[in-house]
C-alpha positions in Angstrom: -52.1 -2.8 -0.8 -51.3 -5.7 -3.2 -52.1 -5.1 -6.9 -54.9 -7.1 -8.4 -52.7 -8.2 -11.3 -50.5 -10.9 -9.9 -50.1 -14.6 -10.4 -51.7 -16.5 -7.6 -49.3 -18.5 -5.4 -51.8 -21.3 -5.1 -51.4 -22.0 -8.8 -47.6 -21.7 -8.5 -47.6 -24.2 -5.6 -49.6 -26.8 -7.6 -47.3 -26.4 -10.6 -44.2 -26.7 -8.4 -44.4 -30.5 -8.1 -44.3 -31.2 -11.8 -42.1 -28.3 -12.9 -38.8 -29.0 -14.6 -36.1 -27.1 -16.3 -37.0 -23.6 -17.5 -40.5 -23.8 -16.0 -39.0 -24.3 -12.5 -36.7 -21.4 -13.1 -39.7 -19.2 -14.0 -41.5 -20.2 -10.8 -38.5 -19.2 -8.7 -38.2 -15.9 -10.5 -41.9 -15.2 -9.9 -41.6 -16.0 -6.2 -38.9 -13.2 -5.9 -41.5 -10.5 -6.5 -42.2 -8.2 -3.6 -45.9 -8.3 -4.4 -46.2 -11.5 -2.3 -45.0 -9.8 0.9 -48.5 -9.5 2.3 -49.6 -10.7 5.7 -53.2 -11.2 4.3 -52.0 -14.2 2.3 -49.6 -15.6 4.9 -51.9 -18.3 6.2 -53.7 -19.0 3.0 -51.5 -18.9 -0.1 -48.1 -18.7 1.5 -49.1 -21.5 3.9 -50.1 -23.7 0.9 -46.7 -22.9 -0.7 -44.8 -24.0 2.5 -46.8 -27.2 2.5 -45.7 -28.0 -1.0 -42.0 -27.3 -0.1 -42.3 -29.6 3.0 -43.7 -32.3 0.8 -40.8 -32.0 -1.7 -38.2 -32.1 1.1 -39.8 -35.3 2.5 -39.7 -37.0 -0.9 -37.3 -39.9 -1.5 -36.6 -38.6 -5.0 -33.3 -36.6 -5.2 -34.7 -34.3 -7.8 -37.7 -33.4 -5.7 -35.5 -32.7 -2.7 -33.3 -30.6 -4.9 -36.3 -28.5 -6.0 -37.5 -28.2 -2.4 -34.1 -26.8 -1.2 -33.9 -24.2 -3.9 -37.6 -23.1 -3.4 -37.1 -22.8 0.3 -34.0 -20.6 -0.1 -35.6 -18.3 -2.6 -38.9 -17.7 -0.8 -37.1 -17.2 2.6 -34.5 -14.8 1.1 -37.1 -12.6 -0.6 -40.1 -12.9 1.7 -39.6 -12.0 5.3 -43.0 -13.3 6.3 -42.1 -16.8 5.2 -38.7 -16.5 6.9 -40.2 -15.6 10.2 -43.0 -18.1 10.1 -41.6 -21.2 8.5 -37.8 -21.0 8.3 -37.3 -23.1 11.5 -39.4 -25.9 10.1 -37.5 -25.8 6.7 -34.1 -25.8 8.4 -35.1 -28.9 10.5 -36.1 -30.8 7.4 -33.0 -29.9 5.4 -30.5 -30.8 8.1 -32.3 -34.1 8.7 -32.0 -35.0 5.1 -28.3 -33.9 5.2 -27.7 -36.2 8.2 -29.2 -39.1 6.3 -27.0 -38.5 3.3 -23.8 -38.1 5.4 -24.5 -41.4 7.1 -24.4 -43.1 3.7 -21.7 -40.8 2.3 -20.0 -43.4 0.0 -23.2 -44.5 -1.6 -24.4 -41.0 -1.9 -21.5 -39.8 -3.9 -21.5 -42.9 -6.1 -23.8 -41.1 -8.5 -23.5 -37.5 -10.0 -27.0 -36.8 -8.8 -26.0 -37.7 -5.2 -23.0 -35.3 -5.3 -25.1 -32.4 -6.6 -27.8 -33.1 -3.9 -25.2 -33.2 -1.1 -23.8 -29.8 -2.2 -27.3 -28.4 -2.5 -28.2 -29.5 1.0 -25.0 -28.0 2.6 -25.4 -24.7 0.7 -29.1 -24.4 1.4 -28.7 -25.0 5.1 -25.8 -22.5 5.3 -27.9 -19.8 3.5 -30.9 -20.3 5.8 -28.8 -20.2 8.9 -27.2 -16.9 7.7 -30.7 -15.5 7.1 -31.9 -16.4 10.6 -28.7 -15.3 12.4 -28.8 -11.8 13.8 -32.6 -11.7 14.2 -33.1 -12.1 18.0 -36.4 -14.0 18.0 -35.8 -16.3 15.1 -32.2 -17.0 16.1 -33.2 -17.7 19.7 -36.2 -19.9 19.0 -35.5 -21.4 15.6 -31.8 -21.7 15.1 -29.8 -22.0 18.3 -31.8 -25.0 19.7 -31.1 -26.9 16.4 -27.4 -26.2 16.2 -26.6 -29.2 18.5 -28.1 -31.4 15.8 -26.7 -29.4 12.8 -23.0 -29.3 13.9 -22.3 -33.1 14.0 -23.2 -33.8 10.3 -20.9 -30.9 9.3 -18.0 -32.0 11.4 -18.3 -35.6 10.1 -18.6 -34.5 6.5 -15.6 -32.1 6.8 -13.1 -35.0 6.6 -14.5 -36.0 3.2 -15.6 -32.7 1.8 -13.4 -30.0 3.4 -13.8 -27.4 0.7 -17.6 -27.7 1.0 -18.0 -27.8 4.8 -15.1 -25.7 6.2 -16.7 -22.3 5.3 -19.8 -23.3 7.2 -17.9 -24.6 10.3 -15.7 -21.5 10.3 -18.9 -19.3 10.6 -20.3 -21.6 13.4 -17.0 -21.3 15.3 -17.0 -17.5 15.1 -20.7 -16.8 15.6 -21.7 -19.8 17.9 -18.5 -20.5 19.8 -20.2 -21.7 23.0 -22.5 -24.1 21.2 -19.6 -25.6 19.2 -17.5 -26.3 22.3 -18.6 -30.0 22.9 -17.4 -30.9 19.4 -14.1 -29.0 19.5 -11.9 -32.0 20.3 -13.5 -34.2 17.6 -13.0 -31.4 15.1 -9.4 -30.8 16.2 -8.6 -34.5 15.4 -10.1 -34.1 11.9 -8.1 -31.0 11.2 -4.9 -32.7 12.4 -5.5 -35.5 10.0 -6.2 -33.1 7.2 -3.0 -31.2 7.9 -0.8 -34.3 8.2 -2.0 -36.3 5.3 -3.9 -34.1 2.8 -2.7 -30.5 3.2 -0.1 -30.5 0.4 -2.5 -32.2 -2.0 -5.4 -29.6 -1.6 -5.8 -26.4 -3.5 -4.8 -23.1 -2.0 -8.3 -22.0 -1.0 -8.9 -25.2 1.0 -5.5 -25.0 2.6 -6.4 -21.5 3.8 -9.7 -22.7 5.1 -8.0 -25.4 7.1 -5.6 -22.9 8.7 -8.4 -20.5 9.5 -10.5 -23.2 11.1 -7.6 -24.3 13.2 -7.1 -20.7 14.4 -10.8 -20.3 15.3 -10.7 -23.4 17.4 -8.7 -21.3 19.9 -11.7 -19.1 20.4 -12.9 -21.9 22.7 -11.1 -21.4 26.0 -9.2 -24.4 27.3 -9.9 -25.8 30.8 -7.4 -24.6 33.4 -4.7 -27.2 34.2 -5.0 -28.9 37.5 -1.2 -28.7 38.0 -1.1 -25.0 37.6 1.0 -23.2 40.2 -1.2 -21.9 42.9 1.1 -18.9 43.3 0.1 -17.7 39.9 -3.7 -18.1 40.3 -4.1 -14.5 41.3 -2.6 -13.2 38.0 -4.9 -11.4 35.7 -6.2 -13.5 32.7 -6.7 -12.0 29.3 -9.5 -12.8 26.9 -6.9 -13.9 24.2 -4.9 -16.2 26.5 -6.0 -19.3 24.5 -5.6 -17.5 21.2 -2.1 -16.4 22.2 -1.1 -19.9 23.3 -2.0 -21.3 19.9 -0.1 -18.4 18.2 3.0 -18.9 20.2 3.0 -22.6 19.8 3.1 -22.1 16.0 5.7 -19.4 16.3 8.0 -21.6 18.4 8.3 -24.1 15.5 10.3 -21.8 13.3 13.5 -21.7 15.3 14.2 -25.5 15.2 13.7 -25.6 11.5 16.0 -22.6 10.9 18.6 -24.2 13.1 18.3 -27.4 11.0 19.5 -25.3 8.0 22.7 -25.0 9.9 23.4 -28.6 9.0 23.7 -27.5 5.4 25.1 -23.9 5.7 28.0 -22.8 7.8 26.5 -20.4 10.2 29.9 -19.9 12.0 30.9 -17.5 9.1 28.2 -15.0 10.2 28.2 -14.1 13.9 25.4 -11.6 13.6 23.2 -14.3 12.0 24.0 -16.6 14.9 22.9 -13.9 17.4 19.7 -13.4 15.4 18.9 -17.1 15.5 19.5 -17.3 19.2 17.1 -14.5 19.8 14.2 -16.1 17.9 11.0 -16.9 19.9 11.3 -20.3 21.6 9.4 -22.2 24.3 10.7 -22.2 27.8 8.7 -25.3 28.8 8.0 -28.7 27.4 4.3 -28.0 26.9 3.4 -29.2 23.4 -0.3 -29.9 23.7 -1.3 -27.5 20.9 1.1 -28.6 18.2 1.7 -32.2 19.0 -0.2 -33.2 15.9 2.8 -32.0 13.7 5.1 -35.0 13.1 8.9 -34.6 13.1 10.9 -34.2 9.9 12.7 -37.2 8.5 15.7 -35.9 6.5 18.5 -37.9 5.0 21.5 -36.4 3.2 21.9 -39.6 1.2 18.4 -39.0 -0.2 18.5 -35.3 -1.2 14.8 -35.0 -2.1 13.9 -35.4 1.6 15.3 -31.9 2.1 12.1 -30.6 0.4 10.3 -31.3 3.7 11.9 -28.1 5.1 10.2 -25.6 2.8 7.0 -27.7 2.9 6.9 -27.5 6.7 7.7 -23.7 6.6 4.9 -23.2 4.2 2.5 -25.0 6.5 3.6 -22.9 9.5 3.2 -19.7 7.6 -0.3 -20.7 6.7 -1.2 -21.6 10.2 0.3 -18.3 11.5 -1.6 -16.3 8.9 -4.9 -17.4 10.5 -3.8 -16.2 14.0 -2.5 -12.8 12.9 -5.1 -11.8 10.2 -8.5 -13.2 11.2 -11.0 -11.0 13.0 -11.7 -11.9 16.6 -14.3 -10.8 19.2 -11.6 -9.5 21.4 -8.2 -7.7 21.1 -5.2 -9.9 20.6 -1.5 -9.5 21.4 0.7 -10.1 18.4 4.6 -10.4 18.9 5.5 -8.3 15.9 9.2 -8.1 16.8 9.5 -11.9 17.0 7.8 -12.4 13.7 10.0 -9.8 12.1 13.1 -11.6 13.4 11.9 -14.9 12.0 11.4 -13.3 8.5 14.8 -11.7 8.6 16.4 -15.1 9.5 14.5 -16.9 6.8 15.7 -14.5 4.1 19.3 -14.9 5.4 19.3 -18.5 4.4 21.2 -18.1 1.1 24.3 -19.5 -0.5 25.4 -16.1 -1.6 27.0 -15.1 1.7 26.9 -18.4 3.6 29.1 -21.3 2.3 28.0 -24.9 2.4 29.6 -27.3 4.8 32.8 -28.7 3.5 31.6 -32.3 3.6 28.6 -31.4 1.3 30.4 -29.5 -1.4 31.4 -32.4 -3.6 27.9 -34.0 -3.9 26.5 -32.5 -7.2 23.0 -34.0 -6.7 22.8 -32.7 -3.1 24.1 -29.2 -4.2 21.4 -29.1 -6.9 18.6 -29.8 -4.4 20.1 -27.3 -1.9 20.2 -24.6 -4.6 16.5 -25.2 -5.3 15.2 -25.4 -1.7 16.8 -22.3 -0.2 14.9 -19.8 -2.5 11.7 -21.5 -1.2 12.8 -21.2 2.4 13.4 -17.5 1.7 10.0 -17.2 0.1 8.4 -18.3 3.4 9.9 -15.1 4.9 8.6 -13.0 2.0 5.1 -14.4 2.4 5.0 -14.0 6.2 6.1 -10.3 5.8 3.4 -9.8 3.2 0.8 -11.1 5.6 2.0 -8.8 8.4 2.3 -5.7 6.2 -1.2 -6.3 4.8 -2.6 -6.6 8.3 -0.4 -4.3 10.4 1.1 -2.0 7.8 1.6 1.1 9.9 3.3 -0.8 12.7 6.1 -1.8 10.3 7.0 1.7 9.3 10.2 1.7 11.3 11.3 -1.6 9.9 10.9 -0.6 6.2 14.6 -0.1 5.6 15.6 -3.4 7.1 12.9 -5.3 5.1 14.1 -3.7 1.9 17.7 -4.6 2.7 16.7 -8.2 3.4 14.8 -8.5 0.2 18.0 -7.8 -1.7 19.2 -11.1 -0.5 16.6 -12.9 -2.5 18.0 -11.6 -5.8 20.3 -14.4 -7.2 23.8 -13.4 -8.2 26.3 -15.0 -10.4 29.1 -17.0 -8.7 31.9 -14.8 -7.3 30.3 -11.7 -8.8 27.9 -9.0 -8.0 26.0 -9.2 -11.3 22.5 -10.5 -11.3 22.0 -14.1 -12.4 19.0 -13.5 -14.8 18.6 -17.1 -15.9 18.2 -18.1 -12.3 15.7 -15.2 -11.9 13.6 -16.8 -14.8 13.3 -20.0 -12.8 12.0 -18.0 -9.8 9.5 -15.9 -11.8 6.5 -17.0 -9.8 8.3 -16.3 -6.5 9.4 -12.9 -7.7 5.7 -12.0 -8.2 5.3 -12.4 -4.5 8.4 -10.3 -3.9 7.0 -7.4 -6.0 3.7 -7.7 -4.2 5.5 -7.2 -0.9 7.5 -4.3 -2.4 4.2 -2.6 -3.5 3.0 -2.8 0.1 6.2 -1.5 1.5 7.2 1.4 -0.8 4.1 3.6 -0.3 4.9 3.8 3.4 8.5 4.9 2.8 7.7 7.6 0.2 10.8 9.6 -0.6 12.8 8.4 2.4 15.0 5.9 0.7 18.6 5.8 1.6 19.4 2.6 -0.2 18.9 2.8 -3.9 20.9 -0.3 -4.9 18.1 -2.8 -4.0 15.7 -0.7 -6.0 17.9 -0.6 -9.1 18.4 -4.3 -8.9 14.7 -4.9 -8.6 14.0 -2.7 -11.6 16.5 -4.7 -13.7 14.8 -8.0 -12.6 11.3 -6.6 -13.3 12.2 -5.4 -16.8 14.0 -8.6 -17.7 11.2 -10.9 -16.5 8.6 -8.8 -18.2 10.0 -9.7 -21.6 8.4 -12.5 -23.5 10.8 -15.5 -23.6 11.2 -17.9 -26.5 11.5 -21.6 -25.7 13.7 -22.4 -28.7 16.5 -19.9 -28.3 18.7 -22.4 -26.6 17.8 -25.0 -29.3 18.8 -22.6 -32.1 22.1 -21.9 -30.4 22.8 -25.6 -30.3 21.8 -26.1 -33.9 24.0 -23.3 -35.1 27.0 -24.7 -33.2 26.2 -28.2 -34.5 26.0 -26.9 -38.1 29.4 -25.2 -37.8 30.9 -28.4 -36.4 29.5 -30.5 -39.2 30.9 -28.1 -41.8 34.3 -28.3 -40.3 34.3 -32.1 -40.4 33.2 -32.3 -44.1 35.8 -34.0 -46.2 34.4 -33.0 -49.6 33.0 -36.4 -50.3 30.6 -36.5 -53.2 28.5 -39.2 -51.7 24.9 -38.1 -51.3 23.7 -38.1 -47.7 20.4 -39.7 -46.9 17.6 -37.5 -45.6 17.3 -37.5 -41.8 13.7 -38.4 -41.2 14.0 -37.6 -37.5 14.1 -33.8 -38.2 10.8 -33.7 -40.0 8.9 -32.9 -36.8 11.1 -29.8 -36.2 9.8 -27.9 -39.2 7.4 -25.8 -37.2 10.3 -24.6 -35.1 11.9 -23.0 -38.1 8.8 -21.8 -39.9 6.7 -20.5 -36.9 9.1 -19.7 -34.0 6.7 -17.1 -32.7 4.4 -19.9 -31.7 6.9 -21.1 -29.1 6.8 -18.0 -26.9 6.0 -17.8 -23.1 3.9 -14.8 -22.5 3.4 -13.1 -19.1 0.0 -12.9 -17.3 -1.9 -9.8 -16.6 -1.4 -10.4 -12.9 2.3 -10.2 -13.4 2.1 -7.0 -15.4 -0.1 -5.5 -12.7 2.4 -6.1 -9.9 5.4 -4.9 -12.0 3.6 -1.8 -13.2 2.5 -0.9 -9.7 6.1 -1.2 -8.6 7.4 1.0 -11.5 4.7 3.6 -10.9 5.6 3.9 -7.2 9.3 4.2 -8.1 8.7 6.9 -10.7 6.5 8.9 -8.3 9.0 8.7 -5.5 12.5 8.6 -6.9 14.7 10.4 -9.5 16.1 7.6 -11.5 19.2 7.6 -13.7 18.8 8.3 -17.5 19.5 4.7 -18.3 16.8 3.3 -16.0 14.3 6.0 -17.1 14.9 5.2 -20.7 14.4 1.5 -20.2 11.1 2.0 -18.3 9.9 4.3 -21.1 10.8 1.8 -23.8 9.1 -1.0 -21.8 5.9 1.0 -21.3 5.5 2.1 -24.9 6.3 -1.2 -26.4 4.0 -3.2 -24.2 1.2 -0.7 -24.5 1.4 -0.9 -28.3 1.6 -4.7 -28.2 -1.6 -5.0 -26.1 -3.4 -2.5 -28.3 -2.5 -4.4 -31.4 -3.3 -7.9 -30.0 -6.5 -7.3 -27.9 -7.6 -3.9 -29.0 -7.3 -2.2 -25.6 -4.6 -1.2 -23.1 -4.8 -2.6 -19.5 -5.5 0.0 -16.8 -2.1 -0.4 -15.2 -0.3 0.4 -18.4 -2.4 3.6 -18.7 -1.4 4.5 -15.2 2.3 3.8 -16.0 2.1 6.0 -19.2 0.8 8.8 -17.0 3.6 8.3 -14.5 6.2 8.4 -17.3 4.8 11.6 -18.7 4.3 13.4 -15.4 7.7 12.3 -14.0 10.2 12.5 -16.9 13.2 12.5 -14.5 16.4 13.9 -16.1 15.0 13.5 -19.6 14.5 16.8 -21.5 12.4 15.3 -24.3 8.8 14.5 -23.2 7.1 11.4 -24.4 3.7 13.1 -24.2 3.1 13.1 -28.0 3.7 9.3 -28.1 1.5 8.6 -25.1 -1.3 10.8 -26.6 -1.0 8.9 -29.9 -1.3 5.6 -28.2 -4.3 6.7 -26.2 -5.9 8.7 -28.9 -9.1 6.7 -28.7 -9.2 6.6 -24.9 -10.0 10.3 -24.3 -7.7 10.4 -21.3 -8.4 13.5 -19.2 -4.9 14.0 -17.9 -3.2 13.9 -21.3 -6.0 16.1 -22.7 -5.3 18.7 -20.0 -1.6 18.5 -20.6 -2.1 19.1 -24.4 -4.7 21.8 -24.0 -4.2 23.7 -20.8 -7.2 25.8 -20.0 -8.6 28.0 -17.2 -12.2 27.6 -15.9 -14.7 29.1 -18.2 -17.0 30.4 -15.5 -16.4 33.6 -13.5 -14.9 32.9 -10.1 -16.6 35.2 -7.6 -14.5 36.0 -4.5 -16.5 36.8 -1.4 -14.6 39.1 1.0 -15.6 40.3 4.4 -16.2 44.0 5.2 -13.1 44.2 7.3 -11.0 42.9 4.4 -12.4 45.6 2.2 -11.7 48.4 4.7 -8.2 47.1 5.1 -7.7 47.1 1.4 -8.9 50.7 1.1 -6.5 51.8 3.9 -3.7 50.1 2.1 -4.5 52.0 -1.1 -4.5 55.3 0.7 -1.1 54.6 2.3 0.2 53.6 -1.1 -1.0 57.0 -2.5 0.8 58.9 0.3 4.0 57.0 -0.3 3.7 57.7 -4.0 3.4 61.5 -3.4 6.4 61.4 -1.0 8.5 59.5 -3.5 7.6 62.1 -6.2 8.6 64.9 -3.8 11.9 63.3 -3.0 12.7 62.8 -6.7 12.0 66.5 -7.3 14.3 67.5 -4.4 17.0 65.2 -5.7 16.8 66.7 -9.2 17.2 70.2 -7.7 20.3 69.2 -5.8 22.0 67.4 -8.7 21.4 70.4 -11.1 23.1 72.8 -8.6 20.0 74.9 -8.3 19.8 77.2 -5.3 16.9 76.0 -3.3 14.8 78.7 -1.8 14.5 78.3 2.0 11.3 78.1 3.8 9.8 81.5 4.8 10.0 81.6 8.6 9.6 84.7 10.7 12.7 85.3 12.8 14.0 88.0 15.0 17.2 89.2 13.6 19.7 90.9 15.8 22.0 93.5 14.4 25.7 92.7 14.2 27.9 94.5 16.7 31.2 96.2 15.8 34.3 94.1 16.6 37.5 95.8 17.7 40.4 94.4 15.8 42.9 95.0 18.6 41.0 92.7 20.9 41.2 89.7 18.7 42.6 86.6 20.4 42.3 88.3 23.8 40.3 87.3 26.8 36.8 88.8 27.0 36.0 90.9 29.9 32.3 90.5 29.7 31.4 86.9 28.8 27.7 87.0 29.2 27.3 90.2 27.2 29.0 88.9 24.2 27.0 85.6 23.9 24.5 87.2 21.6 27.3 88.3 19.2 28.5 84.7 19.1 25.1 83.3 18.0 24.9 85.6 15.0 27.8 84.5 12.8 26.5 85.0 9.3 25.5 88.6 8.6 24.8 87.7 5.0 22.0 85.3 6.0 19.8 88.2 7.1 20.1 89.8 3.7 19.1 86.6 1.9 16.1 86.2 4.1 15.0 89.7 3.6 15.1 89.3 -0.2 12.6 86.5 -0.2 9.4 88.0 -1.5 7.3 84.8 -2.2 6.4 82.1 0.2 6.4 78.5 -1.3 4.4 76.0 0.6 6.3 72.8 0.8 4.8 70.0 2.9 7.3 69.2 5.7 7.6 65.5 6.3 9.9 63.6 8.6 11.6 62.0 5.6 12.2 65.3 3.9 13.7 67.1 6.9 17.1 65.6 6.4 17.2 66.7 2.7 16.1 70.2 3.5 18.6 70.6 6.4 21.3 69.2 4.2 20.5 71.6 1.4 20.4 74.6 3.8 23.8 73.6 5.2 25.2 73.3 1.7 24.0 76.8 0.8 25.3 78.3 4.1 28.7 76.7 3.5 28.8 78.2 0.0 27.9 81.6 1.3 30.4 81.3 4.2 33.1 80.4 1.7 32.3 83.6 -0.4 32.1 85.9 2.7 35.2 84.8 4.6 36.9 88.0 3.7 34.1 90.1 5.3 33.7 87.9 8.4 35.4 89.1 11.6 36.5 86.5 14.1 35.0 87.4 17.5 36.9 87.3 20.7 37.5 83.9 22.2 36.7 83.5 25.8 39.5 81.6 27.5 38.5 80.2 30.9 40.4 80.2 34.1 41.3 76.6 33.7 43.2 77.3 30.5 45.2 80.0 32.2 46.2 77.7 35.0 47.6 75.3 32.4 
């Protein structure tokens, strides 16, 4: 139920016509209140408000139309009742006004008010269409029937205002593909003109919109060719046939341009590169209906600047290919990842480090200068294309990670006839190296610790640390001035003539007094990419002491610099400080105290835990099952038995070592009396073998006496482990007794069998 305390819409509607400035803003803010979402006032007060909006949109005054557009957007966005009841009428009025302004485009944009109104009409219509889209009834009855009238003004206006109209047309192509089909050819011609004439002059966002709209045009299926071979008519068609046709037509344009580089570089010096170029995707037919809008390149070696058309065309192709491989589609698409990877590898191989120039081009200094500048840009196209693919299909490139890293090493410039890094040349390519580090940051997390080639990583670390230093613009100037001063002193002849003051050096005073004002500082985006790269390296690899020390020095110095200049430390530098502390490498001295002192006001949880390690304060309750408790009790009982047994064994061992006679176990036995032995019958054959077997068993007459003397029985637990000790002890005692009683022992008769006699 609506509250009684609310501002009546009828009063707001009457004030709307005359409202300006802050008053108009207050009305719009009031209309956002959910208190007006009430069906009881739909026909009365909300109907009156809609009438006032319609009146404003019909006005010939640009300011009234501007107010009507903003009011319609706000009330439809925050009041579903008005959206369902009146959105269709408001959309019709807005696009009719837009069509009128587009028809007189040049006179419309002649004034600042006309430009603002044109942008307001486009944005308001786009918002209302997005609000209606997805709601079945409103979309079916209020939006789709009007799209045939809405699309033509947008298509016409896109050639004049691409940044304004292309986002709306992109949504129409994706959401209302079938409705857009009659205007596809007209829109293709407009995009072709934008690509050929205006693409390089537009900002990066607009260039991306052009490429994405060109890709989405291939959601509209092309008509089957009349000349198609009838034998192939039974082949299965895929939903992405048109999409794949456009993708391959762009992909096929790379090989001719790479082959064109062979007119500058001598490909015959690298047979593997020649095989790679031959294997690049290429067309097997002469069908060029999709890419015929791309004009041919006009290059002239006598005009070296025309060679810049090569990296320009490659940049265009990479942008067009990006739309095909990264945009969402309503169906699955087939992407030739292997072919794209081969193209990237070939582009990065276009370098003067390993491929010499053609002989006839080596003497032209101007041409060589241009060639040295364009080939890093050609390689950059491969870096950008790999970045797009890794961002979209990262897991699919896991097996290619090592080859990508090896190819990126080719981008690092080297000094002539040396393996040392050319750092001045790296400074010229600083913006391009930011893209390289972005690609590395996408690649390394997938590789983890599985890095077999550390040389590219070490070179990239050197480049990153060098380019992260703030450069002075006057270092070269100071060097020239110093050398010039020395030369002037050497040429002095001792003349006493007073030299006149050189007025031309008056403007250079700031260079000497404030050299710190002529520094080139790095951007935060650069530090973010470099720090992310260093964090990944520290977490994954064990660096040498030199590299580790350089990274630590860079981290601490830059963190202190930011803290002193802006009063805080960027997040990436805090993460890098953590990585340096947690992964010290081969360093024995920790930088934890320094890091803590730098972040003393930040209350960093990780450093606080490292400085004050502590256990949880609460009691940790361990819940164990009943079976586990029973098993634990049984283990304790077994442990007690083993302890008793070990104690018993130690007692027995001590008795044996101290030569103490161990008392035997009292066992009842039947003792047989010893028989008298005739000394004359010793070593003679016994006559009665069976009768004398009893005499042979009782060998030790002394044993009976010892047993009879035992008066006390000692109960000793007999265990399997102890039986060996007891038997060994008894045997030792019997041997000692036998040794003492050898004189009293009589050797019985030995029974010699019949077999022995025969021998």
